[in-house]
mmCIF file of the N, C-alpha and C atoms, coordinates in Angstrom:
data_MODEL
# 
_entry.id   MODEL 
# 
loop_
_atom_site.group_PDB 
_atom_site.id 
_atom_site.type_symbol 
_atom_site.label_atom_id 
_atom_site.label_alt_id 
_atom_site.label_comp_id 
_atom_site.label_asym_id 
_atom_site.label_entity_id 
_atom_site.label_seq_id 
_atom_site.pdbx_PDB_ins_code 
_atom_site.Cartn_x 
_atom_site.Cartn_y 
_atom_site.Cartn_z 
_atom_site.occupancy 
_atom_site.B_iso_or_equiv 
_atom_site.pdbx_formal_charge 
_atom_site.auth_seq_id 
_atom_site.auth_comp_id 
_atom_site.auth_asym_id 
_atom_site.auth_atom_id 
_atom_site.pdbx_PDB_model_num 
ATOM 1   N N  . UNK A 1 1  ? 0.850   -1.174  0.000   1.00 0.00 ? 1  UNK A N  1 
ATOM 2   C CA . UNK A 1 1  ? 0.000   0.000   0.000   1.00 0.00 ? 1  UNK A CA 1 
ATOM 3   C C  . UNK A 1 1  ? 0.891   1.232   0.000   1.00 0.00 ? 1  UNK A C  1 
ATOM 4   N N  . UNK A 1 2  ? 0.487   2.220   -0.782  1.00 0.00 ? 2  UNK A N  1 
ATOM 5   C CA . UNK A 1 2  ? 1.174   3.507   -0.821  1.00 0.00 ? 2  UNK A CA 1 
ATOM 6   C C  . UNK A 1 2  ? 0.133   4.601   -0.626  1.00 0.00 ? 2  UNK A C  1 
ATOM 7   N N  . UNK A 1 3  ? 0.529   5.647   0.088   1.00 0.00 ? 3  UNK A N  1 
ATOM 8   C CA . UNK A 1 3  ? -0.360  6.770   0.337   1.00 0.00 ? 3  UNK A CA 1 
ATOM 9   C C  . UNK A 1 3  ? 0.380   8.066   0.021   1.00 0.00 ? 3  UNK A C  1 
ATOM 10  N N  . UNK A 1 4  ? -0.256  8.919   -0.758  1.00 0.00 ? 4  UNK A N  1 
ATOM 11  C CA . UNK A 1 4  ? 0.261   10.252  -1.047  1.00 0.00 ? 4  UNK A CA 1 
ATOM 12  C C  . UNK A 1 4  ? -0.832  11.236  -0.633  1.00 0.00 ? 4  UNK A C  1 
ATOM 13  N N  . UNK A 1 5  ? -0.645  11.899  0.521   1.00 0.00 ? 5  UNK A N  1 
ATOM 14  C CA . UNK A 1 5  ? -1.718  12.726  1.072   1.00 0.00 ? 5  UNK A CA 1 
ATOM 15  C C  . UNK A 1 5  ? -1.618  14.199  0.706   1.00 0.00 ? 5  UNK A C  1 
ATOM 16  N N  . UNK A 1 6  ? -0.484  14.647  0.223   1.00 0.00 ? 6  UNK A N  1 
ATOM 17  C CA . UNK A 1 6  ? -0.407  16.049  -0.179  1.00 0.00 ? 6  UNK A CA 1 
ATOM 18  C C  . UNK A 1 6  ? -1.018  16.194  -1.575  1.00 0.00 ? 6  UNK A C  1 
ATOM 19  N N  . UNK A 1 7  ? -1.658  17.321  -1.826  1.00 0.00 ? 7  UNK A N  1 
ATOM 20  C CA . UNK A 1 7  ? -2.201  17.572  -3.163  1.00 0.00 ? 7  UNK A CA 1 
ATOM 21  C C  . UNK A 1 7  ? -1.022  17.741  -4.096  1.00 0.00 ? 7  UNK A C  1 
ATOM 22  N N  . UNK A 1 8  ? -0.793  16.752  -4.922  1.00 0.00 ? 8  UNK A N  1 
ATOM 23  C CA . UNK A 1 8  ? 0.432   16.709  -5.703  1.00 0.00 ? 8  UNK A CA 1 
ATOM 24  C C  . UNK A 1 8  ? 0.164   16.741  -7.191  1.00 0.00 ? 8  UNK A C  1 
ATOM 25  N N  . UNK A 1 9  ? 1.222   17.066  -7.894  1.00 0.00 ? 9  UNK A N  1 
ATOM 26  C CA . UNK A 1 9  ? 1.201   16.929  -9.344  1.00 0.00 ? 9  UNK A CA 1 
ATOM 27  C C  . UNK A 1 9  ? 1.274   15.448  -9.668  1.00 0.00 ? 9  UNK A C  1 
ATOM 28  N N  . UNK A 1 10 ? 0.894   15.107  -10.873 1.00 0.00 ? 10 UNK A N  1 
ATOM 29  C CA . UNK A 1 10 ? 0.898   13.696  -11.279 1.00 0.00 ? 10 UNK A CA 1 
ATOM 30  C C  . UNK A 1 10 ? 2.306   13.106  -11.195 1.00 0.00 ? 10 UNK A C  1 
ATOM 31  N N  . UNK A 1 11 ? 3.339   13.909  -11.408 1.00 0.00 ? 11 UNK A N  1 
ATOM 32  C CA . UNK A 1 11 ? 4.708   13.386  -11.321 1.00 0.00 ? 11 UNK A CA 1 
ATOM 33  C C  . UNK A 1 11 ? 5.024   12.887  -9.911  1.00 0.00 ? 11 UNK A C  1 
ATOM 34  N N  . UNK A 1 12 ? 4.527   13.583  -8.901  1.00 0.00 ? 12 UNK A N  1 
ATOM 35  C CA . UNK A 1 12 ? 4.735   13.132  -7.516  1.00 0.00 ? 12 UNK A CA 1 
ATOM 36  C C  . UNK A 1 12 ? 3.950   11.864  -7.229  1.00 0.00 ? 12 UNK A C  1 
ATOM 37  N N  . UNK A 1 13 ? 2.736   11.798  -7.757  1.00 0.00 ? 13 UNK A N  1 
ATOM 38  C CA . UNK A 1 13 ? 1.929   10.585  -7.578  1.00 0.00 ? 13 UNK A CA 1 
ATOM 39  C C  . UNK A 1 13 ? 2.605   9.398   -8.241  1.00 0.00 ? 13 UNK A C  1 
ATOM 40  N N  . UNK A 1 14 ? 3.116   9.613   -9.449  1.00 0.00 ? 14 UNK A N  1 
ATOM 41  C CA . UNK A 1 14 ? 3.777   8.517   -10.171 1.00 0.00 ? 14 UNK A CA 1 
ATOM 42  C C  . UNK A 1 14 ? 5.003   8.013   -9.429  1.00 0.00 ? 14 UNK A C  1 
ATOM 43  N N  . UNK A 1 15 ? 5.745   8.911   -8.794  1.00 0.00 ? 15 UNK A N  1 
ATOM 44  C CA . UNK A 1 15 ? 6.931   8.508   -8.036  1.00 0.00 ? 15 UNK A CA 1 
ATOM 45  C C  . UNK A 1 15 ? 6.550   7.485   -6.967  1.00 0.00 ? 15 UNK A C  1 
ATOM 46  N N  . UNK A 1 16 ? 5.514   7.781   -6.193  1.00 0.00 ? 16 UNK A N  1 
ATOM 47  C CA . UNK A 1 16 ? 5.072   6.847   -5.154  1.00 0.00 ? 16 UNK A CA 1 
ATOM 48  C C  . UNK A 1 16 ? 4.428   5.607   -5.755  1.00 0.00 ? 16 UNK A C  1 
ATOM 49  N N  . UNK A 1 17 ? 3.684   5.779   -6.828  1.00 0.00 ? 17 UNK A N  1 
ATOM 50  C CA . UNK A 1 17 ? 3.015   4.638   -7.450  1.00 0.00 ? 17 UNK A CA 1 
ATOM 51  C C  . UNK A 1 17 ? 4.025   3.651   -8.025  1.00 0.00 ? 17 UNK A C  1 
ATOM 52  N N  . UNK A 1 18 ? 5.138   4.144   -8.552  1.00 0.00 ? 18 UNK A N  1 
ATOM 53  C CA . UNK A 1 18 ? 6.158   3.244   -9.102  1.00 0.00 ? 18 UNK A CA 1 
ATOM 54  C C  . UNK A 1 18 ? 6.740   2.337   -8.022  1.00 0.00 ? 18 UNK A C  1 
ATOM 55  N N  . UNK A 1 19 ? 6.827   2.835   -6.796  1.00 0.00 ? 19 UNK A N  1 
ATOM 56  C CA . UNK A 1 19 ? 7.285   1.973   -5.696  1.00 0.00 ? 19 UNK A CA 1 
ATOM 57  C C  . UNK A 1 19 ? 6.303   0.825   -5.499  1.00 0.00 ? 19 UNK A C  1 
ATOM 58  N N  . UNK A 1 20 ? 5.026   1.119   -5.631  1.00 0.00 ? 20 UNK A N  1 
ATOM 59  C CA . UNK A 1 20 ? 3.996   0.096   -5.478  1.00 0.00 ? 20 UNK A CA 1 
ATOM 60  C C  . UNK A 1 20 ? 4.061   -0.925  -6.615  1.00 0.00 ? 20 UNK A C  1 
ATOM 61  N N  . UNK A 1 21 ? 4.328   -0.449  -7.813  1.00 0.00 ? 21 UNK A N  1 
ATOM 62  C CA . UNK A 1 21 ? 4.433   -1.358  -8.954  1.00 0.00 ? 21 UNK A CA 1 
ATOM 63  C C  . UNK A 1 21 ? 5.518   -2.414  -8.744  1.00 0.00 ? 21 UNK A C  1 
ATOM 64  N N  . UNK A 1 22 ? 6.590   -2.035  -8.077  1.00 0.00 ? 22 UNK A N  1 
ATOM 65  C CA . UNK A 1 22 ? 7.724   -2.941  -7.881  1.00 0.00 ? 22 UNK A CA 1 
ATOM 66  C C  . UNK A 1 22 ? 7.483   -3.997  -6.811  1.00 0.00 ? 22 UNK A C  1 
ATOM 67  N N  . UNK A 1 23 ? 6.479   -3.805  -5.996  1.00 0.00 ? 23 UNK A N  1 
ATOM 68  C CA . UNK A 1 23 ? 6.190   -4.758  -4.921  1.00 0.00 ? 23 UNK A CA 1 
ATOM 69  C C  . UNK A 1 23 ? 5.584   -6.040  -5.488  1.00 0.00 ? 23 UNK A C  1 
ATOM 70  N N  . UNK A 1 24 ? 6.006   -7.165  -4.962  1.00 0.00 ? 24 UNK A N  1 
ATOM 71  C CA . UNK A 1 24 ? 5.438   -8.454  -5.365  1.00 0.00 ? 24 UNK A CA 1 
ATOM 72  C C  . UNK A 1 24 ? 4.265   -8.774  -4.450  1.00 0.00 ? 24 UNK A C  1 
ATOM 73  N N  . UNK A 1 25 ? 3.080   -8.449  -4.918  1.00 0.00 ? 25 UNK A N  1 
ATOM 74  C CA . UNK A 1 25 ? 1.883   -8.678  -4.124  1.00 0.00 ? 25 UNK A CA 1 
ATOM 75  C C  . UNK A 1 25 ? 0.706   -8.872  -5.068  1.00 0.00 ? 25 UNK A C  1 
ATOM 76  N N  . UNK A 1 26 ? -0.208  -9.734  -4.659  1.00 0.00 ? 26 UNK A N  1 
ATOM 77  C CA . UNK A 1 26 ? -1.390  -9.971  -5.481  1.00 0.00 ? 26 UNK A CA 1 
ATOM 78  C C  . UNK A 1 26 ? -2.325  -8.757  -5.455  1.00 0.00 ? 26 UNK A C  1 
ATOM 79  N N  . UNK A 1 27 ? -2.390  -8.080  -4.313  1.00 0.00 ? 27 UNK A N  1 
ATOM 80  C CA . UNK A 1 27 ? -3.261  -6.918  -4.155  1.00 0.00 ? 27 UNK A CA 1 
ATOM 81  C C  . UNK A 1 27 ? -2.426  -5.699  -3.811  1.00 0.00 ? 27 UNK A C  1 
ATOM 82  N N  . UNK A 1 28 ? -2.721  -4.583  -4.483  1.00 0.00 ? 28 UNK A N  1 
ATOM 83  C CA . UNK A 1 28 ? -1.997  -3.336  -4.251  1.00 0.00 ? 28 UNK A CA 1 
ATOM 84  C C  . UNK A 1 28 ? -3.012  -2.202  -4.124  1.00 0.00 ? 28 UNK A C  1 
ATOM 85  N N  . UNK A 1 29 ? -2.805  -1.353  -3.115  1.00 0.00 ? 29 UNK A N  1 
ATOM 86  C CA . UNK A 1 29 ? -3.721  -0.246  -2.847  1.00 0.00 ? 29 UNK A CA 1 
ATOM 87  C C  . UNK A 1 29 ? -2.930  1.057   -2.914  1.00 0.00 ? 29 UNK A C  1 
ATOM 88  N N  . UNK A 1 30 ? -3.485  2.032   -3.635  1.00 0.00 ? 30 UNK A N  1 
ATOM 89  C CA . UNK A 1 30 ? -2.865  3.353   -3.733  1.00 0.00 ? 30 UNK A CA 1 
ATOM 90  C C  . UNK A 1 30 ? -3.902  4.402   -3.370  1.00 0.00 ? 30 UNK A C  1 
ATOM 91  N N  . UNK A 1 31 ? -3.605  5.187   -2.330  1.00 0.00 ? 31 UNK A N  1 
ATOM 92  C CA . UNK A 1 31 ? -4.491  6.249   -1.865  1.00 0.00 ? 31 UNK A CA 1 
ATOM 93  C C  . UNK A 1 31 ? -3.801  7.572   -2.169  1.00 0.00 ? 31 UNK A C  1 
ATOM 94  N N  . UNK A 1 32 ? -4.536  8.464   -2.824  1.00 0.00 ? 32 UNK A N  1 
ATOM 95  C CA . UNK A 1 32 ? -3.944  9.751   -3.189  1.00 0.00 ? 32 UNK A CA 1 
ATOM 96  C C  . UNK A 1 32 ? -4.982  10.853  -3.105  1.00 0.00 ? 32 UNK A C  1 
ATOM 97  N N  . UNK A 1 33 ? -4.502  12.096  -3.164  1.00 0.00 ? 33 UNK A N  1 
ATOM 98  C CA . UNK A 1 33 ? -5.368  13.251  -2.999  1.00 0.00 ? 33 UNK A CA 1 
ATOM 99  C C  . UNK A 1 33 ? -5.125  14.242  -4.129  1.00 0.00 ? 33 UNK A C  1 
ATOM 100 N N  . UNK A 1 34 ? -6.203  14.750  -4.696  1.00 0.00 ? 34 UNK A N  1 
ATOM 101 C CA . UNK A 1 34 ? -6.138  15.829  -5.677  1.00 0.00 ? 34 UNK A CA 1 
ATOM 102 C C  . UNK A 1 34 ? -7.241  16.824  -5.351  1.00 0.00 ? 34 UNK A C  1 
ATOM 103 N N  . UNK A 1 35 ? -7.291  17.896  -6.107  1.00 0.00 ? 35 UNK A N  1 
ATOM 104 C CA . UNK A 1 35 ? -8.300  18.913  -5.807  1.00 0.00 ? 35 UNK A CA 1 
ATOM 105 C C  . UNK A 1 35 ? -9.677  18.526  -6.336  1.00 0.00 ? 35 UNK A C  1 
ATOM 106 N N  . UNK A 1 36 ? -9.788  18.250  -7.616  1.00 0.00 ? 36 UNK A N  1 
ATOM 107 C CA . UNK A 1 36 ? -11.096 18.017  -8.221  1.00 0.00 ? 36 UNK A CA 1 
ATOM 108 C C  . UNK A 1 36 ? -11.289 16.563  -8.629  1.00 0.00 ? 36 UNK A C  1 
ATOM 109 N N  . UNK A 1 37 ? -12.529 16.202  -8.900  1.00 0.00 ? 37 UNK A N  1 
ATOM 110 C CA . UNK A 1 37 ? -12.829 14.858  -9.394  1.00 0.00 ? 37 UNK A CA 1 
ATOM 111 C C  . UNK A 1 37 ? -12.186 14.651  -10.756 1.00 0.00 ? 37 UNK A C  1 
ATOM 112 N N  . UNK A 1 38 ? -12.128 15.698  -11.571 1.00 0.00 ? 38 UNK A N  1 
ATOM 113 C CA . UNK A 1 38 ? -11.462 15.599  -12.876 1.00 0.00 ? 38 UNK A CA 1 
ATOM 114 C C  . UNK A 1 38 ? -9.977  15.287  -12.699 1.00 0.00 ? 38 UNK A C  1 
ATOM 115 N N  . UNK A 1 39 ? -9.351  15.875  -11.676 1.00 0.00 ? 39 UNK A N  1 
ATOM 116 C CA . UNK A 1 39 ? -7.943  15.577  -11.383 1.00 0.00 ? 39 UNK A CA 1 
ATOM 117 C C  . UNK A 1 39 ? -7.774  14.117  -10.963 1.00 0.00 ? 39 UNK A C  1 
ATOM 118 N N  . UNK A 1 40 ? -8.726  13.618  -10.182 1.00 0.00 ? 40 UNK A N  1 
ATOM 119 C CA . UNK A 1 40 ? -8.691  12.208  -9.764  1.00 0.00 ? 40 UNK A CA 1 
ATOM 120 C C  . UNK A 1 40 ? -8.751  11.314  -11.004 1.00 0.00 ? 40 UNK A C  1 
ATOM 121 N N  . UNK A 1 41 ? -9.677  11.613  -11.906 1.00 0.00 ? 41 UNK A N  1 
ATOM 122 C CA . UNK A 1 41 ? -9.835  10.792  -13.114 1.00 0.00 ? 41 UNK A CA 1 
ATOM 123 C C  . UNK A 1 41 ? -8.610  10.873  -14.019 1.00 0.00 ? 41 UNK A C  1 
ATOM 124 N N  . UNK A 1 42 ? -7.993  12.053  -14.113 1.00 0.00 ? 42 UNK A N  1 
ATOM 125 C CA . UNK A 1 42 ? -6.750  12.189  -14.886 1.00 0.00 ? 42 UNK A CA 1 
ATOM 126 C C  . UNK A 1 42 ? -5.641  11.340  -14.271 1.00 0.00 ? 42 UNK A C  1 
ATOM 127 N N  . UNK A 1 43 ? -5.551  11.376  -12.941 1.00 0.00 ? 43 UNK A N  1 
ATOM 128 C CA . UNK A 1 43 ? -4.532  10.581  -12.252 1.00 0.00 ? 43 UNK A CA 1 
ATOM 129 C C  . UNK A 1 43 ? -4.771  9.091   -12.475 1.00 0.00 ? 43 UNK A C  1 
ATOM 130 N N  . UNK A 1 44 ? -6.017  8.655   -12.362 1.00 0.00 ? 44 UNK A N  1 
ATOM 131 C CA . UNK A 1 44 ? -6.349  7.242   -12.579 1.00 0.00 ? 44 UNK A CA 1 
ATOM 132 C C  . UNK A 1 44 ? -5.949  6.818   -13.986 1.00 0.00 ? 44 UNK A C  1 
ATOM 133 N N  . UNK A 1 45 ? -6.223  7.643   -14.965 1.00 0.00 ? 45 UNK A N  1 
ATOM 134 C CA . UNK A 1 45 ? -5.846  7.331   -16.346 1.00 0.00 ? 45 UNK A CA 1 
ATOM 135 C C  . UNK A 1 45 ? -4.332  7.180   -16.489 1.00 0.00 ? 45 UNK A C  1 
ATOM 136 N N  . UNK A 1 46 ? -3.595  8.085   -15.886 1.00 0.00 ? 46 UNK A N  1 
ATOM 137 C CA . UNK A 1 46 ? -2.127  8.031   -15.940 1.00 0.00 ? 46 UNK A CA 1 
ATOM 138 C C  . UNK A 1 46 ? -1.596  6.800   -15.210 1.00 0.00 ? 46 UNK A C  1 
ATOM 139 N N  . UNK A 1 47 ? -2.168  6.490   -14.050 1.00 0.00 ? 47 UNK A N  1 
ATOM 140 C CA . UNK A 1 47 ? -1.719  5.326   -13.277 1.00 0.00 ? 47 UNK A CA 1 
ATOM 141 C C  . UNK A 1 47 ? -2.061  4.031   -14.008 1.00 0.00 ? 47 UNK A C  1 
ATOM 142 N N  . UNK A 1 48 ? -3.202  3.994   -14.668 1.00 0.00 ? 48 UNK A N  1 
ATOM 143 C CA . UNK A 1 48 ? -3.578  2.823   -15.459 1.00 0.00 ? 48 UNK A CA 1 
ATOM 144 C C  . UNK A 1 48 ? -2.569  2.588   -16.576 1.00 0.00 ? 48 UNK A C  1 
ATOM 145 N N  . UNK A 1 49 ? -2.143  3.653   -17.231 1.00 0.00 ? 49 UNK A N  1 
ATOM 146 C CA . UNK A 1 49 ? -1.129  3.540   -18.281 1.00 0.00 ? 49 UNK A CA 1 
ATOM 147 C C  . UNK A 1 49 ? 0.182   3.008   -17.705 1.00 0.00 ? 49 UNK A C  1 
ATOM 148 N N  . UNK A 1 50 ? 0.542   3.459   -16.515 1.00 0.00 ? 50 UNK A N  1 
ATOM 149 C CA . UNK A 1 50 ? 1.768   2.976   -15.862 1.00 0.00 ? 50 UNK A CA 1 
ATOM 150 C C  . UNK A 1 50 ? 1.680   1.475   -15.596 1.00 0.00 ? 50 UNK A C  1 
ATOM 151 N N  . UNK A 1 51 ? 0.522   1.007   -15.138 1.00 0.00 ? 51 UNK A N  1 
ATOM 152 C CA . UNK A 1 51 ? 0.328   -0.432  -14.883 1.00 0.00 ? 51 UNK A CA 1 
ATOM 153 C C  . UNK A 1 51 ? 0.472   -1.222  -16.189 1.00 0.00 ? 51 UNK A C  1 
ATOM 154 N N  . UNK A 1 52 ? -0.127  -0.711  -17.251 1.00 0.00 ? 52 UNK A N  1 
ATOM 155 C CA . UNK A 1 52 ? -0.100  -1.406  -18.538 1.00 0.00 ? 52 UNK A CA 1 
ATOM 156 C C  . UNK A 1 52 ? 1.307   -1.506  -19.113 1.00 0.00 ? 52 UNK A C  1 
ATOM 157 N N  . UNK A 1 53 ? 2.163   -0.532  -18.808 1.00 0.00 ? 53 UNK A N  1 
ATOM 158 C CA . UNK A 1 53 ? 3.514   -0.517  -19.366 1.00 0.00 ? 53 UNK A CA 1 
ATOM 159 C C  . UNK A 1 53 ? 4.570   -1.169  -18.471 1.00 0.00 ? 53 UNK A C  1 
ATOM 160 N N  . UNK A 1 54 ? 4.214   -1.433  -17.220 1.00 0.00 ? 54 UNK A N  1 
ATOM 161 C CA . UNK A 1 54 ? 5.180   -2.030  -16.299 1.00 0.00 ? 54 UNK A CA 1 
ATOM 162 C C  . UNK A 1 54 ? 5.231   -3.541  -16.510 1.00 0.00 ? 54 UNK A C  1 
ATOM 163 N N  . UNK A 1 55 ? 6.432   -4.082  -16.601 1.00 0.00 ? 55 UNK A N  1 
ATOM 164 C CA . UNK A 1 55 ? 6.609   -5.521  -16.799 1.00 0.00 ? 55 UNK A CA 1 
ATOM 165 C C  . UNK A 1 55 ? 6.717   -6.187  -15.428 1.00 0.00 ? 55 UNK A C  1 
ATOM 166 N N  . UNK A 1 56 ? 5.581   -6.634  -14.931 1.00 0.00 ? 56 UNK A N  1 
ATOM 167 C CA . UNK A 1 56 ? 5.506   -7.232  -13.605 1.00 0.00 ? 56 UNK A CA 1 
ATOM 168 C C  . UNK A 1 56 ? 5.875   -8.709  -13.644 1.00 0.00 ? 56 UNK A C  1 
ATOM 169 N N  . UNK A 1 57 ? 6.403   -9.212  -12.524 1.00 0.00 ? 57 UNK A N  1 
ATOM 170 C CA . UNK A 1 57 ? 6.735   -10.630 -12.403 1.00 0.00 ? 57 UNK A CA 1 
ATOM 171 C C  . UNK A 1 57 ? 5.487   -11.477 -12.227 1.00 0.00 ? 57 UNK A C  1 
ATOM 172 N N  . UNK A 1 58 ? 4.438   -10.893 -11.641 1.00 0.00 ? 58 UNK A N  1 
ATOM 173 C CA . UNK A 1 58 ? 3.198   -11.628 -11.419 1.00 0.00 ? 58 UNK A CA 1 
ATOM 174 C C  . UNK A 1 58 ? 2.013   -10.667 -11.545 1.00 0.00 ? 58 UNK A C  1 
ATOM 175 N N  . UNK A 1 59 ? 0.863   -11.226 -11.814 1.00 0.00 ? 59 UNK A N  1 
ATOM 176 C CA . UNK A 1 59 ? -0.342  -10.418 -11.969 1.00 0.00 ? 59 UNK A CA 1 
ATOM 177 C C  . UNK A 1 59 ? -0.762  -9.826  -10.623 1.00 0.00 ? 59 UNK A C  1 
ATOM 178 N N  . UNK A 1 60 ? -1.275  -8.617  -10.661 1.00 0.00 ? 60 UNK A N  1 
ATOM 179 C CA . UNK A 1 60 ? -1.732  -7.944  -9.451  1.00 0.00 ? 60 UNK A CA 1 
ATOM 180 C C  . UNK A 1 60 ? -3.071  -7.268  -9.706  1.00 0.00 ? 60 UNK A C  1 
ATOM 181 N N  . UNK A 1 61 ? -3.815  -7.098  -8.634  1.00 0.00 ? 61 UNK A N  1 
ATOM 182 C CA . UNK A 1 61 ? -5.055  -6.336  -8.683  1.00 0.00 ? 61 UNK A CA 1 
ATOM 183 C C  . UNK A 1 61 ? -4.822  -5.043  -7.917  1.00 0.00 ? 61 UNK A C  1 
ATOM 184 N N  . UNK A 1 62 ? -5.260  -3.933  -8.486  1.00 0.00 ? 62 UNK A N  1 
ATOM 185 C CA . UNK A 1 62 ? -5.039  -2.617  -7.902  1.00 0.00 ? 62 UNK A CA 1 
ATOM 186 C C  . UNK A 1 62 ? -6.355  -1.998  -7.466  1.00 0.00 ? 62 UNK A C  1 
ATOM 187 N N  . UNK A 1 63 ? -6.318  -1.335  -6.324  1.00 0.00 ? 63 UNK A N  1 
ATOM 188 C CA . UNK A 1 63 ? -7.416  -0.482  -5.897  1.00 0.00 ? 63 UNK A CA 1 
ATOM 189 C C  . UNK A 1 63 ? -6.842  0.922   -5.765  1.00 0.00 ? 63 UNK A C  1 
ATOM 190 N N  . UNK A 1 64 ? -7.339  1.836   -6.598  1.00 0.00 ? 64 UNK A N  1 
ATOM 191 C CA . UNK A 1 64 ? -6.910  3.228   -6.561  1.00 0.00 ? 64 UNK A CA 1 
ATOM 192 C C  . UNK A 1 64 ? -7.990  4.024   -5.838  1.00 0.00 ? 64 UNK A C  1 
ATOM 193 N N  . UNK A 1 65 ? -7.602  4.740   -4.799  1.00 0.00 ? 65 UNK A N  1 
ATOM 194 C CA . UNK A 1 65 ? -8.537  5.505   -3.976  1.00 0.00 ? 65 UNK A CA 1 
ATOM 195 C C  . UNK A 1 65 ? -8.151  6.978   -4.063  1.00 0.00 ? 65 UNK A C  1 
ATOM 196 N N  . UNK A 1 66 ? -8.901  7.737   -4.858  1.00 0.00 ? 66 UNK A N  1 
ATOM 197 C CA . UNK A 1 66 ? -8.590  9.145   -5.051  1.00 0.00 ? 66 UNK A CA 1 
ATOM 198 C C  . UNK A 1 66 ? -9.512  10.037  -4.239  1.00 0.00 ? 66 UNK A C  1 
ATOM 199 N N  . UNK A 1 67 ? -8.931  10.857  -3.388  1.00 0.00 ? 67 UNK A N  1 
ATOM 200 C CA . UNK A 1 67 ? -9.692  11.786  -2.556  1.00 0.00 ? 67 UNK A CA 1 
ATOM 201 C C  . UNK A 1 67 ? -9.720  13.148  -3.250  1.00 0.00 ? 67 UNK A C  1 
ATOM 202 N N  . UNK A 1 68 ? -10.911 13.676  -3.485  1.00 0.00 ? 68 UNK A N  1 
ATOM 203 C CA . UNK A 1 68 ? -11.086 15.014  -4.035  1.00 0.00 ? 68 UNK A CA 1 
ATOM 204 C C  . UNK A 1 68 ? -11.295 15.981  -2.875  1.00 0.00 ? 68 UNK A C  1 
ATOM 205 N N  . UNK A 1 69 ? -10.378 16.932  -2.712  1.00 0.00 ? 69 UNK A N  1 
ATOM 206 C CA . UNK A 1 69 ? -10.534 17.900  -1.618  1.00 0.00 ? 69 UNK A CA 1 
ATOM 207 C C  . UNK A 1 69 ? -11.686 18.856  -1.894  1.00 0.00 ? 69 UNK A C  1 
ATOM 208 N N  . UNK A 1 70 ? -12.012 19.036  -3.158  1.00 0.00 ? 70 UNK A N  1 
ATOM 209 C CA . UNK A 1 70 ? -13.136 19.909  -3.499  1.00 0.00 ? 70 UNK A CA 1 
ATOM 210 C C  . UNK A 1 70 ? -14.475 19.286  -3.104  1.00 0.00 ? 70 UNK A C  1 
ATOM 211 N N  . UNK A 1 71 ? -14.608 17.976  -3.318  1.00 0.00 ? 71 UNK A N  1 
ATOM 212 C CA . UNK A 1 71 ? -15.854 17.279  -3.006  1.00 0.00 ? 71 UNK A CA 1 
ATOM 213 C C  . UNK A 1 71 ? -15.864 16.648  -1.615  1.00 0.00 ? 71 UNK A C  1 
ATOM 214 N N  . UNK A 1 72 ? -14.684 16.520  -1.011  1.00 0.00 ? 72 UNK A N  1 
ATOM 215 C CA . UNK A 1 72 ? -14.539 15.820  0.270   1.00 0.00 ? 72 UNK A CA 1 
ATOM 216 C C  . UNK A 1 72 ? -15.083 14.401  0.194   1.00 0.00 ? 72 UNK A C  1 
ATOM 217 N N  . UNK A 1 73 ? -14.670 13.693  -0.850  1.00 0.00 ? 73 UNK A N  1 
ATOM 218 C CA . UNK A 1 73 ? -15.089 12.295  -0.989  1.00 0.00 ? 73 UNK A CA 1 
ATOM 219 C C  . UNK A 1 73 ? -14.072 11.512  -1.812  1.00 0.00 ? 73 UNK A C  1 
ATOM 220 N N  . UNK A 1 74 ? -14.112 10.189  -1.596  1.00 0.00 ? 74 UNK A N  1 
ATOM 221 C CA . UNK A 1 74 ? -13.259 9.283   -2.340  1.00 0.00 ? 74 UNK A CA 1 
ATOM 222 C C  . UNK A 1 74 ? -13.931 8.837   -3.638  1.00 0.00 ? 74 UNK A C  1 
ATOM 223 N N  . UNK A 1 75 ? -13.087 8.512   -4.582  1.00 0.00 ? 75 UNK A N  1 
ATOM 224 C CA . UNK A 1 75 ? -13.504 7.837   -5.816  1.00 0.00 ? 75 UNK A CA 1 
ATOM 225 C C  . UNK A 1 75 ? -12.646 6.585   -5.902  1.00 0.00 ? 75 UNK A C  1 
ATOM 226 N N  . UNK A 1 76 ? -13.274 5.418   -6.078  1.00 0.00 ? 76 UNK A N  1 
ATOM 227 C CA . UNK A 1 76 ? -12.562 4.138   -6.076  1.00 0.00 ? 76 UNK A CA 1 
ATOM 228 C C  . UNK A 1 76 ? -12.526 3.554   -7.486  1.00 0.00 ? 76 UNK A C  1 
ATOM 229 N N  . UNK A 1 77 ? -11.351 3.026   -7.838  1.00 0.00 ? 77 UNK A N  1 
ATOM 230 C CA . UNK A 1 77 ? -11.164 2.463   -9.177  1.00 0.00 ? 77 UNK A CA 1 
ATOM 231 C C  . UNK A 1 77 ? -10.349 1.174   -9.062  1.00 0.00 ? 77 UNK A C  1 
ATOM 232 N N  . UNK A 1 78 ? -10.829 0.127   -9.702  1.00 0.00 ? 78 UNK A N  1 
ATOM 233 C CA . UNK A 1 78 ? -10.136 -1.159  -9.691  1.00 0.00 ? 78 UNK A CA 1 
ATOM 234 C C  . UNK A 1 78 ? -9.438  -1.368  -11.030 1.00 0.00 ? 78 UNK A C  1 
ATOM 235 N N  . UNK A 1 79 ? -8.231  -1.906  -10.967 1.00 0.00 ? 79 UNK A N  1 
ATOM 236 C CA . UNK A 1 79 ? -7.483  -2.279  -12.176 1.00 0.00 ? 79 UNK A CA 1 
ATOM 237 C C  . UNK A 1 79 ? -7.001  -3.711  -12.026 1.00 0.00 ? 79 UNK A C  1 
ATOM 238 N N  . UNK A 1 80 ? -6.944  -4.403  -13.136 1.00 0.00 ? 80 UNK A N  1 
ATOM 239 C CA . UNK A 1 80 ? -6.410  -5.759  -13.121 1.00 0.00 ? 80 UNK A CA 1 
ATOM 240 C C  . UNK A 1 80 ? -7.362  -6.777  -12.848 1.00 0.00 ? 80 UNK A C  1 
# 
């Protein structure tokens, strides 16, 4: 599990997410924070692309939990 709680640019999110990609685990959870729901969806799209391009040793299932500070709510997305 990786958590990025500061409202960050996608480059900062990717830095932490790449650490998660390298972990050998069947289930991986990434919790992050952005301002708007659109930012959450942009981040999810970018993280999905990272998963698709990473050459993993084993298959994993991802749960992406994006917190929108504007809406004060989570958006959950499953990959894999």
